[in-house]
MARLOKE-627137 format. One line per field, with one value per residue: residue number from 1; residue in one letter; x, y, z of N, C-alpha, C in turn. Coordinates in pm, 1 decimal, padded with zeros to 6 digits. Atoms other than C-alpha are relative to their C-alpha. Layout:
BEGIN
resi = c(NUM,...)
resn = c(A,...)
n_c1 = c(X,...)
n_c2 = c(Y,...)
n_c3 = c(Z,...)
ca_c1 = c(X,...)
ca_c2 = c(Y,...)
ca_c3 = c(Z,...)
c_c1 = c(X,...)
c_c2 = c(Y,...)
c_c3 = c(Z,...)
//
This chain:
BEGIN
resi = c(1,2,3,4,5,6,7,8,9,10,11,12,13,14,15,16,17,18,19,20,21,22,23,24,25,26,27,28,29,30,31,32,33,34,35,36,37,38,39,40,41,42,43,44,45,46,47,48,49,50,51,52,53,54,55,56,57,58,59,60,61,62,63,64,65,66,67,68,69,70,71,72,73,74,75,76,77,78,79,80,81,82,83,84,85,86,87,88,89,90,91,92,93,94,95,96,97,98,99,100,101,102,103,104,105,106,107,108,109,110,111,112,113,114,115,116,117,118,119,120,121,122,123,124,125,126,127,128,129,130,131,132,133,134,135,136,137,138,139,140,141,142,143,144,145,146,147,148,149,150,151,152,153,154,155,156,157,158,159,160,161,162,163,164,165,166,167,168,169,170,171,172,173,174)
resn = c(X,X,X,X,X,X,X,X,X,X,X,X,X,X,X,X,X,X,X,X,X,X,X,X,X,X,X,X,X,X,X,X,X,X,X,X,X,X,X,X,X,X,X,X,X,X,X,X,X,X,X,X,X,X,X,X,X,X,X,X,X,X,X,X,X,X,X,X,X,X,X,X,X,X,X,X,X,X,X,X,X,X,X,X,X,X,X,X,X,X,X,X,X,X,X,X,X,X,X,X,X,X,X,X,X,X,X,X,X,X,X,X,X,X,X,X,X,X,X,X,X,X,X,X,X,X,X,X,X,X,X,X,X,X,X,X,X,X,X,X,X,X,X,X,X,X,X,X,X,X,X,X,X,X,X,X,X,X,X,X,X,X,X,X,X,X,X,X,X,X,X,X,X,X)
n_c1 = c(00029.7,-00099.0,00065.1,00032.3,-00093.1,-00053.4,00092.3,-00051.5,-00139.8,00055.4,00004.2,-00147.3,-00087.9,00061.9,-00048.0,-00148.6,-00008.5,00076.3,-00060.4,-00150.0,-00057.7,00036.8,-00026.5,-00084.8,-00080.7,-00078.6,00133.7,-00039.1,-00021.9,00035.7,00054.8,00116.1,-00036.0,00076.4,00028.4,00148.5,00124.9,-00011.5,00039.3,00124.3,00083.3,00022.5,00039.7,00133.0,00063.3,00027.7,00124.1,00117.3,00073.8,00048.6,00111.7,00113.5,00002.6,-00065.3,-00140.7,00000.7,00021.6,-00107.1,-00121.4,-00013.2,-00024.7,-00164.0,-00105.0,00018.6,00006.3,-00126.3,-00050.3,-00020.5,-00094.9,-00121.4,-00092.5,00044.9,00063.8,00135.6,00086.5,00124.1,00100.0,-00024.3,00096.1,00109.8,-00056.0,00029.2,00172.0,-00019.6,-00079.8,00071.3,00116.1,-00096.5,00015.7,00132.2,00042.7,-00152.1,00037.6,-00097.9,00041.5,00157.8,00079.5,00057.5,00133.7,00022.7,-00025.1,-00124.9,-00104.5,00039.8,-00016.2,-00108.4,-00078.1,-00015.3,-00097.4,-00101.3,-00009.0,00016.5,-00090.5,-00110.8,00055.8,00029.0,00107.0,00036.9,00126.7,00032.3,00014.8,-00079.3,-00141.0,-00057.0,-00082.0,-00090.5,-00084.8,-00054.5,-00076.7,-00068.4,-00117.9,-00096.4,-00033.5,-00188.9,-00089.1,-00137.4,-00114.0,-00025.6,00022.4,00144.2,00100.4,00108.6,00077.9,00104.8,00093.5,00000.5,00054.1,00160.7,00110.2,-00020.6,-00093.1,-00141.5,-00015.6,-00021.0,-00128.1,-00065.5,00018.7,-00109.8,-00140.8,-00060.4,00011.1,-00115.2,-00091.1,00018.6,-00030.7,-00149.3,-00060.9,-00059.9,00081.8,00083.9,-00113.1,-00092.4,00033.2,00047.4)
n_c2 = c(-00099.0,-00128.8,-00131.4,-00153.7,-00096.1,00073.3,-00052.8,-00051.6,00050.9,00023.3,-00149.4,-00107.1,00069.6,-00032.1,-00151.6,00008.4,00067.5,-00097.4,-00136.5,00024.3,-00025.2,-00160.4,-00089.1,-00084.6,-00004.2,00125.4,00153.6,00091.0,-00080.7,-00097.7,-00034.2,00025.1,00107.0,00133.8,-00037.6,-00111.1,00053.5,00119.7,-00068.0,-00027.4,00144.1,00064.0,-00073.2,00032.2,00113.0,-00017.9,-00076.7,00056.5,00096.2,-00104.5,-00068.1,00097.3,-00028.7,00154.5,-00017.2,00017.6,-00134.7,-00055.7,00091.6,-00064.8,-00155.8,-00044.0,00057.2,-00105.4,-00141.3,-00073.0,00081.7,-00054.4,-00102.8,-00068.6,-00055.1,00013.2,-00125.8,-00037.6,00065.2,00047.2,00096.6,00111.2,00061.4,00005.8,00118.5,00134.7,00032.2,00013.2,00133.7,00089.9,00017.1,00096.4,00150.1,00062.1,00062.1,00122.9,00152.2,-00003.0,-00033.4,-00024.4,00041.6,-00082.1,-00053.4,-00164.0,-00113.5,00005.9,-00039.9,-00137.2,-00047.2,-00003.0,-00095.3,-00143.5,-00009.7,-00060.3,-00065.8,-00138.0,00050.2,-00169.9,-00143.3,-00076.5,00045.6,00082.9,00062.2,00090.7,00174.8,00044.2,00069.2,-00092.3,-00057.6,00110.5,00020.4,-00110.6,00004.4,00130.2,-00107.9,-00099.6,00061.7,00063.0,-00113.4,-00017.3,00065.9,-00088.9,-00110.3,-00021.6,00108.5,-00031.2,-00086.5,00090.1,-00062.1,00045.8,00116.2,00053.2,00077.6,00048.2,00091.7,-00069.0,-00137.8,00090.0,00003.5,00155.6,00039.9,-00111.2,00025.3,00167.9,-00048.7,-00021.9,00050.6,00107.4,-00067.1,-00060.3,00116.2,-00025.6,00120.3,-00082.6,-00018.8,-00114.9,-00160.9,-00067.7)
n_c3 = c(00037.6,-00007.2,-00094.3,00030.4,00052.4,00113.8,00135.9,00064.5,00077.5,00173.1,00062.8,-00024.9,00105.0,00151.1,-00037.1,00022.7,00129.0,00138.4,-00008.7,-00027.1,00126.4,00063.4,-00132.3,00039.9,-00109.3,-00085.4,-00035.6,-00128.5,-00152.4,00008.2,-00090.8,00048.0,00059.7,-00090.1,-00182.0,-00054.8,-00009.9,-00081.7,-00162.1,-00009.6,-00049.8,-00161.2,-00075.6,00078.2,-00084.9,-00128.1,00012.6,00046.1,-00098.9,-00119.1,00067.7,00111.4,00137.7,00065.5,00002.5,00166.6,00041.1,-00057.9,00037.7,00133.0,-00034.9,-00046.9,00113.3,00108.3,00004.5,00017.6,00120.1,00156.5,-00026.3,00101.9,-00063.6,-00146.6,-00059.1,00035.8,00143.8,-00029.2,00063.1,00013.0,-00046.1,00152.2,00084.1,-00073.1,00029.2,00121.2,00030.8,-00030.7,00097.6,00070.6,-00030.9,-00008.3,00139.0,00056.5,-00103.1,-00063.1,-00136.4,00019.6,-00120.0,-00053.9,00031.4,00077.7,-00049.5,-00066.2,00135.9,-00026.5,-00128.0,00013.1,00078.1,-00074.7,-00083.3,00038.0,00029.9,-00120.8,-00091.5,-00032.0,-00025.6,-00161.1,-00011.6,-00134.2,-00045.0,00071.9,-00010.0,-00109.3,00073.0,00057.4,-00135.6,-00058.8,00079.1,-00052.0,-00123.5,00002.5,00066.2,-00069.9,-00132.1,00046.1,00029.2,-00081.5,00082.1,-00003.9,-00057.3,-00059.3,-00074.0,-00019.6,-00097.8,-00006.4,00037.6,00166.9,00009.9,00002.8,-00055.4,-00143.3,-00005.4,00038.1,-00065.8,-00109.3,-00054.7,00029.6,00113.7,00061.0,-00048.7,00062.0,00172.0,00042.3,-00031.0,00086.8,00119.1,-00022.1,-00054.0,-00157.3,-00085.8,-00112.3,-00112.1,00082.5,00008.1,-00117.8)
ca_c1 = c(00012.2,00126.3,00149.6,00021.1,00349.4,00432.4,00109.0,00254.1,00589.7,00429.9,00339.8,00653.8,00832.9,00628.3,00686.1,01040.9,01034.0,00840.8,01016.7,01408.7,01455.7,01309.4,01433.1,01661.9,01837.5,02046.5,01799.0,01993.9,02114.6,01968.3,01773.2,01453.0,01585.4,01476.1,01584.3,01338.5,01065.0,01143.0,01075.3,00791.4,00640.6,00733.5,00590.2,00274.5,00219.0,00200.5,-00024.9,-00266.1,-00328.4,-00379.4,-00646.6,-00802.2,-00661.7,-00572.7,-00224.0,-00210.0,-00265.2,00040.4,00251.6,00204.9,00208.4,00577.5,00746.8,00602.9,00564.1,00912.8,00963.2,00951.9,01167.0,01404.4,01617.5,01681.9,01588.2,01322.3,01090.7,00716.9,00593.0,00722.4,00425.0,00153.1,00419.7,00405.5,-00005.8,00042.8,00293.4,00059.7,-00265.9,00003.9,00023.1,-00301.6,-00376.7,-00098.8,-00255.9,00023.3,-00176.2,-00530.2,-00558.0,-00697.5,-01072.2,-01158.7,-01165.9,-00880.9,-00658.0,-00816.1,-00728.1,-00363.0,-00300.6,-00441.1,-00208.9,00092.9,-00039.0,-00046.8,00244.7,00454.0,00183.3,00151.9,-00210.0,-00343.5,-00691.9,-00861.6,-00952.4,-00797.6,-00575.8,-00477.4,-00343.9,-00178.4,00017.2,00142.6,00211.1,00388.0,00618.2,00682.8,00781.8,01102.4,01215.7,01484.3,01676.4,01688.7,01764.4,01402.4,01254.1,00885.1,00672.1,00347.8,00138.8,00229.5,00111.4,-00230.5,-00334.7,-00348.4,-00129.5,00147.8,00159.0,00224.7,00568.8,00698.7,00615.2,00827.6,01143.6,01125.4,01075.1,01372.8,01574.1,01479.3,01569.6,01909.9,02025.1,02054.9,01965.7,01700.0,01986.1,02188.7,01896.3,01829.4)
ca_c2 = c(-00029.7,00342.4,00636.6,00973.4,01097.5,00825.2,00929.0,01215.2,01091.8,01033.6,01388.7,01534.0,01295.5,01386.2,01787.6,01736.8,01532.1,01823.9,02110.6,02016.9,02001.5,02363.3,02526.9,02804.9,02848.3,02625.4,02302.4,02136.8,02403.4,02751.8,02983.6,02938.0,02572.1,02180.2,02294.2,02560.6,02370.8,02106.0,02332.1,02458.1,02117.3,02041.5,02355.3,02299.2,01959.2,02059.9,02352.7,02161.1,01885.4,02179.7,02362.2,02044.9,02117.5,01853.8,01838.9,01744.5,02101.3,02178.0,01926.8,02090.8,02446.2,02374.3,02209.3,02485.9,02785.2,02920.5,02691.5,02942.2,03214.6,03403.5,03521.7,03473.5,03839.6,04058.7,03866.6,03955.3,03757.7,03449.4,03340.4,03404.1,03204.3,02908.5,02912.8,02925.0,02613.7,02433.8,02474.8,02340.7,02027.7,01965.8,01990.7,01729.3,01503.8,01558.1,01729.2,01519.0,01417.3,01756.3,01850.7,02201.0,02424.7,02289.2,02330.1,02684.1,02739.7,02608.5,02811.5,03155.7,03059.3,03057.5,03313.7,03590.4,03420.7,03763.0,03994.5,04026.7,03908.3,03777.2,03720.8,03449.9,03071.5,02890.7,02669.8,02964.5,03101.2,02764.6,02778.8,03123.4,03086.9,02737.4,02990.4,03282.0,03048.9,02979.9,03343.2,03304.0,03117.4,03485.9,03662.7,03747.8,03592.7,03562.3,03829.3,03664.3,03984.8,03898.9,03553.2,03417.0,03163.7,03080.8,02802.6,02999.8,03287.3,03026.3,03159.5,02774.1,02718.6,03047.2,02948.3,02584.0,02732.0,02931.2,02709.1,02450.3,02726.4,02834.2,02495.7,02592.0,02350.6,02445.8,02487.1,02758.9,02988.3,03070.4)
ca_c3 = c(-00015.4,-00083.1,00173.1,00147.1,00086.7,-00143.9,-00377.7,-00478.5,-00599.9,-00965.8,-00983.8,-00835.6,-01114.6,-01400.0,-01295.1,-01299.2,-01616.1,-01811.4,-01654.4,-01631.3,-02031.0,-02073.1,-01719.2,-01790.0,-01456.0,-01196.6,-01186.3,-00897.8,-00661.5,-00780.1,-00572.0,-00784.5,-00877.5,-00697.1,-00330.0,-00339.4,-00501.3,-00262.7,00053.6,-00084.6,-00098.1,00244.9,00353.5,00122.2,00244.6,00597.6,00507.2,00307.6,00559.1,00831.9,00600.3,00396.6,00053.5,-00184.5,-00164.2,-00553.1,-00604.5,-00383.9,-00541.5,-00888.8,-00747.2,-00587.7,-00906.8,-01159.6,-01000.8,-01054.1,-01400.8,-01647.0,-01504.4,-01752.1,-01446.6,-01058.8,-01047.1,-01133.9,-01401.0,-01312.0,-01580.3,-01503.2,-01283.1,-01613.4,-01814.4,-01548.8,-01563.0,-01921.1,-01936.3,-01702.5,-01946.6,-02203.3,-01993.3,-01935.2,-02315.7,-02366.9,-02064.4,-01860.9,-01555.4,-01586.7,-01211.0,-01154.1,-01110.8,-01340.1,-01038.2,-00848.8,-01205.7,-01170.5,-00820.2,-00937.2,-01223.5,-01043.1,-00776.6,-00994.2,-01185.8,-00886.7,-00674.3,-00677.5,-00618.9,-00250.8,-00232.1,00107.8,00063.3,-00163.4,-00248.2,00057.9,-00193.8,-00357.9,-00005.6,00082.4,-00248.9,-00166.5,00185.7,00084.7,-00134.7,00084.1,00407.0,00199.4,00160.4,00438.3,00131.6,00025.9,00307.5,00400.9,00691.4,00675.3,00824.2,00957.9,00857.2,00491.5,00513.3,00439.4,00644.5,01031.0,01017.0,00819.9,01041.8,01381.2,01536.8,01531.3,01192.7,01056.1,01252.9,01126.9,00780.4,00804.2,00962.8,00686.1,00426.2,00567.8,00704.8,01068.4,01318.9,01612.4,01880.6,01621.1,01624.0,01990.8)
c_c1 = c(00067.3,-00030.4,-00018.9,00089.2,00025.4,-00111.9,00008.4,00111.0,-00029.7,-00006.7,00106.4,00102.6,-00055.8,00063.1,00126.0,00049.5,-00019.2,00068.2,00157.5,00041.7,-00025.7,00068.5,00141.9,00118.0,00068.1,-00082.8,00050.3,-00006.7,-00034.5,-00082.1,-00169.2,-00010.4,-00124.3,-00013.3,-00119.1,-00122.3,-00033.6,-00084.6,-00127.7,-00094.8,00011.8,-00103.9,-00202.9,-00098.3,-00058.6,-00129.5,-00162.3,-00072.2,-00019.3,-00144.4,-00080.0,00028.1,00056.7,00135.4,00056.0,00016.2,00159.6,00124.0,00041.3,00067.9,00194.3,00080.3,-00021.6,-00012.4,00086.0,00072.6,00023.7,00033.6,00080.7,00140.4,-00037.9,-00023.2,-00120.4,-00058.4,-00193.0,-00082.3,-00010.8,-00133.8,-00110.2,00043.6,-00017.9,-00143.7,-00024.0,00061.7,-00108.4,-00175.7,00072.9,00000.0,-00080.7,-00056.8,00042.8,-00059.2,00081.3,-00047.5,-00188.5,-00019.1,-00067.1,-00131.8,00060.2,00025.1,00125.2,00159.3,-00005.2,00092.7,00203.4,00068.2,-00022.8,00105.4,00142.5,-00024.6,00083.5,00113.0,00055.5,-00060.4,-00033.5,-00168.2,00013.8,-00133.7,-00055.2,-00075.2,00102.9,00124.3,00087.6,00115.1,00099.5,00124.8,00088.8,00069.9,00120.5,00143.3,00049.5,00037.1,00168.0,00052.0,00111.7,00114.1,00103.0,00039.4,-00091.5,-00061.4,-00130.6,-00096.9,-00152.9,-00118.9,-00029.9,-00054.7,-00136.9,-00076.0,00052.1,00116.5,00180.3,00059.6,00076.8,00186.4,00100.5,00043.9,00120.1,00130.8,00020.3,00004.4,00132.9,00105.0,00045.1,00104.9,00154.1,00104.7,00065.6,-00057.1,-00077.8,00089.5,00116.6,-00093.2,-00046.7,00098.0)
c_c2 = c(00158.1,00075.9,00098.9,00049.5,-00062.2,00009.6,00080.3,00026.5,00015.2,00150.4,00073.9,-00070.3,00026.6,00180.0,-00009.9,-00034.5,00108.8,00128.4,00008.2,00002.7,00151.7,00106.1,00094.6,00044.4,-00090.7,-00073.6,-00034.6,00093.4,00194.1,00047.0,00000.8,-00164.3,-00155.3,00055.1,00081.6,-00033.4,-00114.3,00055.9,00034.4,-00135.1,-00047.0,00122.7,-00003.7,-00125.9,00024.9,00118.3,-00038.1,-00083.7,00088.5,00060.8,-00089.4,00030.4,-00127.2,00039.1,-00023.6,00136.2,00064.3,-00075.7,00099.2,00138.6,-00023.5,-00029.5,00068.7,00085.2,00120.6,-00054.2,00096.7,00167.7,00018.0,00017.6,-00036.8,00186.4,00039.4,-00049.2,-00023.4,-00062.1,-00139.4,-00079.6,-00016.3,-00109.9,-00183.8,-00048.9,-00030.6,-00153.4,-00122.7,-00026.2,-00078.1,-00173.5,-00064.6,-00003.5,-00118.9,-00102.8,-00014.9,-00022.3,-00039.7,-00044.6,00122.1,00037.0,00168.6,00098.1,-00007.3,00001.7,00138.6,00062.4,-00033.7,00084.0,00132.0,00012.3,00025.2,00138.2,00186.3,-00024.6,00100.4,00095.3,00041.6,-00026.8,-00061.4,-00060.0,-00108.8,-00118.0,-00065.0,-00105.1,00082.4,00040.2,-00103.0,00019.0,00115.5,-00003.4,-00080.3,00097.2,00101.3,-00028.8,00009.2,00108.5,00020.6,-00071.7,00110.7,00100.3,00054.7,-00070.3,00042.9,00070.6,-00054.0,00082.0,-00003.4,-00154.7,-00039.7,-00067.7,-00007.6,-00070.7,00048.8,00103.4,-00023.6,00076.1,-00147.6,-00030.1,00111.0,-00051.5,-00138.1,00028.8,00059.2,-00060.3,-00109.1,00087.7,00040.1,-00101.6,00039.9,-00123.5,00095.4,00051.7,00134.3,00085.7,00036.8,00099.4)
c_c3 = c(00033.7,00127.2,-00067.5,-00067.6,-00112.5,-00143.9,-00030.9,-00052.8,-00156.4,-00030.5,00009.7,-00120.2,-00106.1,00014.2,-00050.9,-00136.3,-00124.0,00092.6,-00020.1,-00171.0,-00033.5,00097.0,-00026.9,00075.1,00058.2,00048.0,00140.8,00100.8,-00033.4,00073.2,-00039.2,-00078.7,00098.9,00137.7,00013.9,-00014.7,00080.1,00168.9,-00037.9,00011.8,00122.0,00051.8,-00069.8,00030.2,00113.3,00001.3,-00038.0,00071.1,00143.5,-00037.8,-00109.5,-00105.1,-00034.3,-00030.4,-00134.1,-00034.0,00025.4,-00089.5,-00178.2,00012.9,00034.7,-00109.5,-00098.3,00022.3,-00054.3,-00151.9,-00117.4,00013.9,-00086.9,00126.1,00163.7,00070.1,-00036.9,-00154.6,00049.3,-00069.5,-00024.8,00068.8,-00137.7,-00093.8,00064.3,-00023.0,-00104.1,-00036.3,00100.5,-00058.9,-00110.3,00069.0,00042.0,-00118.2,-00068.0,00131.1,00131.5,00157.6,-00044.6,00130.9,00070.8,-00032.9,-00066.0,00117.8,00092.7,-00115.8,00023.9,00106.9,-00045.5,-00086.8,00049.1,00101.1,-00071.0,-00080.1,00064.3,00107.1,00053.5,00023.7,00110.2,00056.7,00128.8,00018.1,-00140.1,00048.3,00094.8,-00073.0,-00072.2,00102.6,00038.1,-00088.1,00068.7,00105.9,-00011.6,-00059.7,00069.3,00148.9,-00073.8,-00061.6,00046.3,-00119.9,-00050.9,00059.8,00078.6,00060.5,-00003.0,00081.2,-00026.3,-00087.1,-00146.3,-00050.5,00006.2,00062.1,00187.2,00038.7,-00042.5,00044.5,00151.7,00008.3,-00043.3,-00140.0,-00103.5,00057.3,-00057.3,-00153.9,-00058.4,00048.8,-00134.3,-00143.7,00028.2,00047.3,00121.7,00094.7,00132.6,00112.2,-00029.2,00001.6,00115.5,00025.1)
//
């Protein structure tokens, strides 16, 4: 029997298989590559469980939301390009397991993930929080007032996210 964690591995593999050949940045270790996407998935899984959101939406979001960046700096259209990429993957049958409204939530989350919104459908908010909880990787501590959901605003979760992003141990942050 496959665990709930294992159920998402095929989605992640599928996403990575589609993203890697066309990704323009450092795939394996870049600030917007696999390490970041993996942490977004970790945060997203936890938030999805706390807020009763389908974790498959978070799996696709985690591994697609920055997949269409042209650079690691200012790239305001990358979210829109990621949503367009998801639409293409759905047309090609790659993203087949998402119901219509969940797919729309996924695309909206990607389209707007850098715009700073904090109000909306819970699945979208969880996607944004999962991404924003990883800001410490670029030296920014997530601020509770800029996060969308109550679980993401918890000081312990923010501290754990910072430790994960920076590679510090719990005793090193005291």
